[in-house]
C-alpha positions in Angstrom: 60.2 59.7 8.2 61.0 55.8 7.2 57.3 55.4 7.8 56.3 58.4 5.4 58.7 56.9 2.4 57.0 53.4 2.9 53.8 55.6 2.9 54.4 57.1 -0.9 55.7 53.5 -1.6 52.8 51.9 -1.3 50.9 54.6 -2.5 53.0 54.7 -6.3 52.6 50.9 -5.9 48.7 51.0 -5.9 48.4 53.8 -8.1 50.6 52.2 -10.7 48.8 48.9 -10.2 45.4 50.7 -10.3 46.4 52.5 -13.4 47.6 49.3 -15.3 46.7 49.3 -19.4 43.8 48.0 -20.0 44.5 45.1 -23.2 41.3 45.6 -25.5 39.6 42.0 -26.5 40.8 40.6 -30.1 37.8 40.0 -32.3 37.1 36.2 -33.0 36.5 35.9 -36.7 33.9 33.1 -37.8 32.6 31.9 -40.7 29.6 29.6 -39.9 31.1 27.7 -43.0 29.8 31.0 -45.6 31.8 33.4 -47.1 32.6 36.6 -44.8 32.1 39.2 -45.9 34.5 41.9 -46.2 33.7 45.9 -45.7 35.3 49.3 -46.8 34.2 52.1 -44.9 32.6 53.1 -48.6 30.4 50.6 -48.7 29.5 50.5 -44.8 28.4 53.7 -45.4 25.3 52.5 -47.6 23.5 50.6 -44.6 23.3 53.8 -42.4 19.6 53.4 -42.2 18.9 56.2 -44.8 16.8 53.5 -47.5 14.0 51.6 -46.1 14.4 48.5 -48.5 18.5 48.0 -47.1 19.3 46.4 -43.3 21.1 48.9 -40.9 24.7 47.6 -40.4 27.2 48.8 -37.5 30.5 48.3 -37.1 32.5 48.2 -33.8 36.2 46.8 -33.2 36.2 45.8 -37.3 32.5 43.5 -36.5 29.9 44.5 -38.9 26.4 43.9 -36.9 23.1 43.7 -38.6 21.1 46.2 -36.2 18.0 46.3 -38.5 16.1 44.4 -35.3 17.1 47.5 -33.1 15.2 50.1 -36.0 13.5 52.2 -33.9 17.2 52.9 -32.3 19.8 53.0 -35.0 16.8 53.8 -38.5 16.9 56.8 -40.1 16.0 59.9 -37.4 16.3 57.6 -34.6 18.8 58.6 -31.7 21.5 56.3 -32.3 21.4 56.6 -36.3 24.7 58.6 -36.1 26.2 55.4 -35.1 25.2 53.0 -38.5 26.8 52.7 -41.5 30.0 53.1 -40.3 32.3 51.7 -37.2 31.5 53.8 -34.4 34.1 51.8 -31.8 35.3 55.0 -30.9 31.7 56.2 -30.1 30.3 52.5 -28.4 33.4 53.2 -26.2 33.2 56.5 -25.3 29.1 56.2 -25.0 28.9 59.5 -27.4 27.6 60.4 -30.6 29.7 63.7 -30.8 31.0 63.5 -34.8 34.9 63.6 -33.2 33.8 60.4 -31.5 32.0 58.4 -34.7 35.0 56.8 -35.6 37.1 53.1 -35.1 40.2 55.2 -33.6 40.5 54.2 -30.3 44.1 56.1 -29.7 44.1 57.8 -26.4 41.5 56.0 -24.5 41.1 56.2 -21.0 41.3 52.2 -19.3 37.7 53.0 -18.3 36.4 53.4 -22.1 38.2 50.4 -23.8 36.6 48.1 -20.8 33.1 49.3 -21.6 33.9 49.2 -24.7 34.9 45.2 -24.4 31.6 45.1 -22.1 29.3 46.6 -24.4 30.8 44.3 -27.3 30.0 41.2 -26.1 27.2 41.8 -23.6 25.1 43.8 -26.3 26.0 43.4 -29.6 27.8 39.8 -30.1 24.7 38.9 -27.8 22.0 40.5 -30.2 23.2 41.4 -33.2 24.1 39.0 -36.1 27.4 39.2 -37.0 27.4 40.2 -41.6 31.0 40.9 -41.9 34.1 42.5 -41.0 35.4 45.8 -41.8 39.0 45.5 -44.6 40.8 47.2 -41.5 40.7 44.3 -39.4 41.7 42.4 -42.0 45.0 44.3 -42.9 45.7 44.3 -39.1 45.1 40.9 -38.2 45.7 38.5 -41.9 46.4 35.2 -40.3 42.8 35.5 -39.0 41.5 35.4 -42.4 44.2 33.8 -44.1 42.1 30.3 -44.1 38.7 31.7 -44.4 37.0 32.4 -47.8 36.0 36.2 -48.5 34.0 38.4 -50.2 33.7 42.0 -51.3 30.5 43.8 -52.4 32.3 43.5 -56.5 32.2 40.0 -55.9 28.3 39.3 -55.1 
């Protein structure tokens, strides 16, 4: 009987450690000596690839990337066009193009999705595309990260 309970304890302990809550990595805010551009959701929408004269921007984890170089993926009528002109954090985490996933909200995502988000954010987007700004919700969430930086909004440009 003792062996059975010891076995259950080990199984439960292993299960708990395997299902430990993954903590999403925080975003590092950098300015490179220039004013940091802050985007609202409405402003970001105008960089959705529908205007050939405008760059194509995509938000992930509150960081706005210029993905124009990947126009064949993100441009008008391209496979991943649904991800641009918005903060598509949840969609990137889930590798999804479903309308309900086209949001910055990561509430309720599984650890595997959160880890995939961090891996894709660092390994693809931070490595490949230039950062052009940050979403306003990130400034509200982490005001201390922006406290000593000069910020600029579209109105100020």
